[in-house]
N, C-alpha and C positions, 0 to 999 in steps of 0.2 A: 820431362825425361827423368830428371833427378827424383821427382816424386814417385815415379813408377819403380825406379831402382830401389828406393828406400822400402817401398811396399814389398818388393820381391825379397829383399834381405830380411825384413821382419817375418815374412811367411816362411822363409827357409829356416830362420832361427827357431820359430815356433815348431815347425815340422821336425827339426832335429831334436828339440826338447821332448817331443812326444815319442820320438823313435828310440831313444836310448834307454829309458828306464821303464821296464814293462814286465808283465807276466803273460806268457803265451796262452792261448786257448788250448783246451785239452779235451780228450774223451776220458771217461771214467767208468769204473764198475763199482756200484754201491750195493751193499747187502743190508736189507732190513730184516730184523728179527721180530716177528710178530707172535712168537711162541711164548710159553711161560718158562722156558729153560734158556740157559746160556748156550750160545752157538759158537763153535770153534771153527776157525778157518786155518787149514794147513795148506801150504803152497810151496812149490819148488819151480824155479825158472830154468829155462835152457841156458847152459853155459855159466850159470851163477845160482847160488843158493841164497835167497834173501837179498836184501840190499846191502850196500857197502857204506858204513857210517861216514868214513872220511870223504865220501863222494856224494853226500846228501841223499844217499839211498837211491840215486839215479844210476841207470845203466842203459846202454844202447843195444838195440836189437834190429837186425836187418830183416824185414818182412815185406813180401810183395814188392820188391824193388824200392823200398823206402827205408830210411833209417829213422827209427822211433826212439825218442827219449822216454824211458819208462821209469816211473817212480813207485817204489814199493812202500805203500803207506803203512802196512803192518810193521815194517822195519822202522819207519819214522816214529810211530806211537809206541813201539816196543810192546805190542799187545795184539793178540789174535782172538780175543774173546769179545763177542757181541752180546750184551745183556738184553733181556726181554724189552721190547719196544724201543730199541735203540738201533741206529744204523751206523755203518762205517764204510768209508771209501777204501776199497782193497788196493786198487792200482789206479794210476792215471798216466796218460801218455800223449805225446804230441810229436809231429814230424820235425825233422831237422833238414837244413839245407836250403838251396835256392828254390824258386818256383813253389813257394809255400802254399799259395792259393790252390794250385793244381793238386798238391799232395793232400791238403785237407779235403778237397773234393773226393779224392780217391779213398782216403781213410774213412770218410763218412759212408761211402757206398759199399765197403767191404762187409760181408756178413759177420755178425758179432762172434759166432762160434768159431769161425775160421781165425779171427784175430786172437781169441783166447787160446786156441790150440797151438798157435805160433809163439805165443808169449810164455804160457805155462807148460812146464814139463809134467807137473802134477798139481791138481787142485782138488781138495776134498773139504766139504762142509759137513760138520757133524754136531750132534748134541754133546754136552759136556759129560754125558754118561757113556760116550763112545759109540753110540748108534749113528751110523752114517746117514746123511740126508741126501747128498748128491756128490758125484765126482765129475771130473772134467769130461769123461767119456759119456756121461749121462746129462750133461749140462743143457743139451738141446731139448730135454724133456721138461725143463722147468719153465715157469712163467717169467719171461724176460721182458720187462717194459723198457721202451726207449723213449726218453724225454729229451728232445734236442740232442745234446752230445753226451747224455748220460744213460747208461744201461743199469737198470734196477732189478735186482734179484730179491724177491720177497719170500721169506720162509714162514710158513704157517704151521699150526699144529696139525698133526696127522689126522687124516680121515680114513677110517677103516684100515689103518696101518700103512697108508700110502700118502705121500706128500701131494698136495694139490698141484696139478700140472696143467699147462696149456701151451699154445703156440706163442711165439714172440709177438708182442703187441707194440706197435709203433705209435708214439704220441708226439705230435709236433716235430717230426723228424726234420732237421734242418739241412738244407743243401746250399753250399756257397756257390755264387755265380763265378764262373771262370773269368776273372778280371786281371789283366796283366798290369794294370796301373799300380805303381809301387805304393802310393799313398793309400789306395783302397786295400792293398794287401795288409798294410800295417793296421788299419782299422779293423780288419777281419780276423786277425790272429791274436789280439791282445785282450786280456781280461781286466787289467788294471794299469793305470799310468800314474807315475809320480813325477811332478815337474819341479825344476830347480827354484821356482818362485814360491815354493811352499804348498802348492796345491796338489791334492791327491784325488784321483778319480777311481772309485770302485763301485760297480753296480750294486744295487740293493739286493738283487737276487741274481745268482750266477749259475747257469746250468752245470750240473755235475759237482757243485760245491755244497757241503752241509753248512749250517750256520757257524759251526766252530771253524771250519776251513776258511770261510769268508772272513772271520775275525782275524785269523792268522795271516791272510792275504794282506790285510791292512798293516800288520806289523812289518811285512816285507816292504811295503811302500814307505812306511815311517823310517825304516833303516836307511833307505836312500836319502831321506831328508837329513838324517844324522850324518851321513857321509858328506853331504854338501856343507853342513854347518861345522863339522869337525875337521875338515880338510880344506885344501885350496880348491874353491868351487870351480875354477876354470880347469884345473887338472882333473878333478872328478868328472866334470862335464866331458872332457876329452876322452877319458878312459871309458866311461859308459857309452860314449858314441862309438868308440872302437869296438867295444864288446857287442854292440848292436850289429855292427858290420860283420863281426865274426859269426854271430848267431845266424845271420842270413846266408852265410857261407857254409853252415852246417856244424859249427863248433858248439858243443853243449856247455855254455858258460855257466849253467846252473849246477853242473855236476861236480866240477873240481876246479881248484885254483890253477892246476896245470903248471907247476913251477917251471921256469922262473916267472911266469905270468901270474898276476894276482887279480882274479875276477871279482869285482864288487858285486856282481849279480850272485855269485856263489855265496858271499857273506850274507846277502839279504835272504837268500833261500835258506841258509843255515838258521837264521833268526826265525824265519817262518816255521821251519820244521820243529825247532825247540818249543815254540809257542804252541804248536799243535800237540806235541807230546805232553805238555803241561795241562792243557785243556782236557785232553782225553783221559789222562790218568788222575 
């Protein structure tokens, strides 16, 4: 009996370690510029113009009976120019609150255009000479590829004065099984994990992440390691555990410190954003 109790305690400790230091899965919009010109992206969000720096460029938006945490990547990198043969994530977003597995299922099945029109008030992509390529109203005419949780908009050189268009293409579209098991939910909504014993787990390739973004995701995990080493590891453990609990209740712990609370996940996200800004510029 004692042996079984010890195993249960070890399992719970490992489970908690996994649960509190994490990066949630997300959907993202990526633009690839395959032209020989610079491409400019201009956008405006409903209720907010651009991101908010002190809030890690995150904001919340209620769409389709869900609260999404939306990150304005153009605000993070402080640049809206995509050079030839380069790509840039424009936004990423993930649901907040309880029943995350069900919300991810719902998010994945919603039409891409519907989501974009609920998030953006204005979206225009144009060449640096001012000629417009596409606007939000015409977005459904472009070739939108879907690879797992990533929507990819490819910009090609004009053919007879018109940009190449096609219907939306789905590639390996992922759908999550509706599983109420809490442990399964944790495994299904995180991209990276940082453990207090010094171990960091980040997938070699992550859907919706460019190579630069993956590098900065590692800096997020390393910041958690610094938090353990530079503070009282037990207190840090407890705080991150509390933050995980708040996250599953719908609190966006990546967005703001929310004084008088001090979110360690906010600090790690800030480090990640700063790293992305340096790599991009």
